[in-house]
Phi, psi and omega in degrees: 000328180299326181297321186263332189245003183267059177205161181275122177240161178301325180293313180291323179296317178296320179295318180292316182294329184260359188301314184291319178297316179297319178300316181294316189270337183295329181297319179297315182292325178295313182297311181291324177295319178294321177295322179292326183263007187303311182246035185276341182085002178283138178303149185301320181295319178294318177301316180299312181297318178297317179295317180296310183295314183291321180292324177294312181296317179294320179294320176295320177299317177297319179298319180296326176289314181297323182298335183277347184242122184299318181294315179295322179296320178291321181292318186264338181238345179080014177244151185271337180220152179296148179294143179278152173288134181267129176280145182288000000 
């Protein structure tokens, strides 16, 4: 695995840079989504898939918004400027 995965890629860099923001916000989306779907009559497996997909997409969206504002980036991630894209 080290041969194929031991390098910096845009996907891994994006995942690492957004990990803390996604961790903070996904919990909020899961709780409110579960409350909204509690008595909906939708099967549990479908509810689970909807919650996972929607919380991931919403959390990534929140990260993309936070990444554009220096103050929000400092408040939620502890860094003063967005990470630069690394050239290969």
